[in-house]
C-alpha positions in Angstrom: 120.6 113.9 104.1 118.8 117.6 104.3 117.4 118.5 107.7 115.9 121.5 106.4 112.1 121.5 107.6 109.2 122.4 105.6 105.9 123.7 107.0 103.0 121.6 106.1 99.4 123.2 106.8 97.3 120.2 107.8 93.8 119.8 108.9 93.2 117.7 112.4 91.4 115.2 110.5 94.5 114.7 108.2 96.7 114.5 110.9 94.4 112.0 112.5 94.6 109.5 109.1 98.8 109.9 109.3 98.4 108.9 113.1 96.3 106.1 112.5 97.9 104.8 109.3 101.3 104.8 111.5 99.8 102.7 114.3 98.2 100.2 111.6 101.7 99.4 109.9 103.2 96.5 111.7 106.4 97.7 113.9 108.4 95.8 111.3 106.5 97.6 108.2 107.1 100.9 110.4 110.7 100.7 111.3 111.5 99.3 107.9 109.6 102.7 106.3 111.5 105.2 109.0 115.2 103.6 108.5 114.3 104.2 104.9 113.3 108.0 104.9 115.6 108.2 108.1 113.0 109.4 110.3 112.6 108.5 114.3 108.9 107.2 114.0 108.2 107.7 117.7 109.5 111.1 117.4 107.3 111.9 114.6 104.2 110.1 116.1 104.9 112.4 119.0 105.5 115.4 117.2 102.4 115.0 114.8 100.1 114.3 118.0 101.3 117.0 120.4 100.3 119.6 117.4 97.0 117.3 117.0 96.1 118.2 120.8 96.5 122.0 120.5 94.4 122.3 117.5 91.2 120.6 119.3 88.9 123.2 120.8 86.9 123.0 124.2 84.3 122.9 122.1 85.4 119.5 120.2 86.4 118.3 123.8 82.8 119.1 125.2 81.3 117.3 122.5 83.0 114.5 122.9 82.3 114.3 126.6 78.8 114.5 125.7 78.8 111.3 124.1 80.8 109.4 125.8 77.9 110.8 128.7 75.0 109.5 126.1 76.7 106.1 125.6 77.1 105.6 129.1 74.1 106.4 130.3 71.9 104.3 127.2 74.4 101.4 127.9 74.1 98.3 130.1 77.0 98.3 131.9 76.0 94.4 133.3 75.9 93.3 129.7 79.0 94.7 128.9 82.1 92.5 129.0 84.6 94.4 130.6 87.1 91.4 131.1 88.8 91.7 127.9 89.6 94.3 125.4 89.4 93.0 121.9 88.8 96.3 120.4 90.4 97.2 117.3 93.8 98.7 117.1 94.3 97.7 120.7 97.2 95.8 119.7 98.9 98.5 118.1 98.2 100.6 121.6 99.9 97.6 123.4 102.7 97.8 120.6 103.0 101.4 120.9 103.1 101.5 124.7 105.7 98.7 124.7 108.1 100.6 122.3 107.7 103.5 124.4 108.1 101.6 127.8 104.6 102.8 129.1 101.7 100.7 130.1 98.6 101.2 128.0 96.9 103.0 130.2 99.6 105.9 130.5 99.7 105.8 126.8 96.2 106.3 125.8 96.3 109.2 128.6 99.6 110.8 126.9 97.4 110.6 123.8 94.1 112.3 125.1 92.4 109.0 124.7 89.5 107.9 127.2 90.5 105.3 129.2 
């Protein structure tokens, strides 16, 4: 197999799409596909994610923080069910965390996601 690298310019939204697609696959399908292409899926995910983090500006972070501040300010936290997380994609996060042998909290922190 050729190990030559190629530079491909991607928008942050395109990188997020690829990462979401990777997380949306079952572990079996991801393993099968990565084996077929002789790619370490975890290494690729981490590489793309690290590039994405450098593309996010301080303005982007400020905007997201403002949105979360508004959500927290305008949400009745006593009415919110905090006992069980059935958020879409939570299973994918749990599986990825198990694969990397870290907790979900550590994984979300590594990915720069709100905890």
